[in-house]
N, C-alpha and C positions, 0 to 999 in steps of 0.2 A: 339095555345099555344105550341103544340109539336114542331113546327117549331122554336120557340124561344129557345128551349132547344137543339134540334138536330143540328141546323145550326152552332152554335158556336163550338160544340163538333166536328162536321165534319170538320170545318175550321181549328181547331187546329190539328186534326188528319192528314189532308192532307198536312198542311204546316209544321208539326213538322219535325225537322232535324233528319236524321238517325244517326247523330253523337252522339246524346243523348244515343243511344243504342249500339254504337260501344264499343267493349270490348278490353282492353289492358291487356295482361297477363304477368306474370313473374314467374320464378322458380329459387330459389337461395339456396345456402348452408349457414347455420348459424354456426359459430364457435367462441368460446370465453370462458369466465369463468363464473361460477355462485356460489353463496353462497346458500347452502341448509340447511334446518333445519326441525325439527319435533316439534310437540306440540307448534306451533306458535312461536318458537324460530327462529330468522332470522340469517343466516350466521354462523351456527355452524361448517360447513365444506366447504372448497373451492374445487371445482372440475371443470373439463373440460365440457363445454356445447356444444353440437353439434345438428344439425337438418337440415331438409329440409323444405323449406317454399315456398308456391305457392299462388298467388292471382290473381284475375281478377278485374280490375277497370273499371267501366262504367261512361259515361258522360264527358269524356275528348276529346277535339279536338285540344288542344294546351297545352304548358307547364304551362300556368297560370290558367288552369281550375281545379276546384275541381273534385274529383272522389270518387266513393264509390263502394264497392262490397265485395264478399266473399273471405275468405282465408282458407287455410288448412295447417297444419304442422305436422311433426313427429319429436320429439325431444327426447333427453336423457340427463340426468344430471350424468356425471361420468360413463356412461355405466352401471349403476346399475338398470335402469328402462327404459321404453319406454312410451312416452306420445303422444297420437293421439289427435290433437286439430283442431278446426274449429270455425269460427266466421265471423265477419264483419270488413272491413277496410275502412278508410276514408282518402283521401289524401288532405292536405291543402297546397296550393302553396305559401309558405312564400317567396320563391325565385324561379325564373324560372328554375334553374337547381338543387336546393337543397330544395325539399319540406319536410314536415313532413308527415308521414303516421302513423295514430293511428289505432291499431288493438285490438279488444277485443272479447273474446268468451269463450268457455268451452273446457275441455280436459278430457280424460280418461287415467289414469296412471296405468301401469302394473308393479308391483314390487314383491318382495318376500311376501308381504302382500296380494297380489291379486289385483283386479281392484278397483280403487278409482276415484271418480269424482273430478273435480277442475275447477277453472276459471283462465283465463290468459289474460294479457294485455301487449302490446308492443308499443314502440314508435321508429320509424325509422327516421333517419336523414341522408341524403346523396344524391347521384345522382340518380334520378329517371326520366330519360329523357322521353319525349313523342316521339314516333316513328311515323313519318308521312307516312312511306312506308310499315309498317308491324303492325300486332297486338301484337307483342312482344316488351315489353319495358325493357331495361336494367336497373338494379338497383344494386347499391353497396354503402354501408355506415355502419353506426354505429347503433346498436339496443340496447335498454334498455328495460327490461321487468320484470314482476312479474308473477309467477305461484303460485296459492294459493289453496292448497288441501282442499277438503270438506269431505274427508273420515276420518276414525278412526285415522290415523297417523297424521293428521293435518299438513302435510308437506308443505314446501314453498321453492321457488327458486327465487333468485334475479339474473337476467341475464344481463351481459354486453358482447355483441358479435359483430362480424363483419358479415355483410350480403354480400356474394360474389356471383355475378350473375352466373347462370349456363352456359351461353354462354362463359363467360370468362374462366371458367374451361375446357370447351370443345375445345377451340382454339388450344392447342398443338396437339390434336388428328386430328382436321380438317387440320392443316398444314402438319402433317405427312402423312395423306391420299393424299393430293394434291401433296406432294413430291413424293410419291410412284407411284401415277397414272400418273404423268407427265402432260405436258401442254395439254390443250384441243384444238383440231384443228377443225375448222368449215368446 
């Protein structure tokens, strides 16, 4: 009887693809506008939204594969506060080069009122390539989101932002380094 249980489990374990456990990560800058409000009033004020976003997606071996994994972000609405967030992301490959990535989780907001908890959700649409040669995947696109405070201020933020890949932002510095260093001789 044990053999009937153990044999299939071992067969699946031995033949399982390591691609299922392969991780593809990304780090990006978020910048755009947001509408903020308190006491469950939406868009009382318009301000500049900025942040850093990083995620890791598991389960992808090509552009048309689904992926899921954790994310973390640090954001601010108008430089009046700081919000540390984390949660889960899921990539839906609606197009080989332009997938949707849904992210949802919680955050802690530090403002003049102190620390307050909240929940956040984002939808990303843009280029999220699958990199066959590295574990880093470049991402750039449009992000829409909602941050909903659960503290006494009952604050909210509706976000419309661009997600700009970290490698794209570093390219001028890499080019300047290569220019200063000169050609590499073997």
